[in-house]
Phi, psi and omega in degrees: 000136181260134178246161173260128183232161180282128177258329181197164175233146181224149181279339178230157177292327180299312178300316181295319178296320178298318178295317180299315180294322177297313178299320178300319180294338178264004176089014179253117178283141179209169179215154179257137175247150172071026181291320183288319179294318178300315181296315183298319182261009177067024178077008184285327188251330188218122178285164172277130182256131175266117186248140178224170173294146183302330179286346181254359188297318180294320178296313181298314180294323178294316178297317182291324178296320177296322183285326184284000000 
C-alpha cells in the first residue's frame, strides 16, 4: 500500500509551489497540503506541506537538498 508522506515544509505557498514545480520537472509527483490555512493566517501557525508518495520521499528530499 502506498501512502502520502511529508517531504518538506515551507512558510509560504510560493516557496512550496516552486518546490512542487521543480519536483514535477524531475518526474516526482507531489501535492501541497495546508495552503488555505497558511494563507488565511499568513503562515504564522501552519506551514505549507509538500507531500509525495512514500516511495518517492528520499528522491524528493535529495533533489530539494541539491537545489537549496
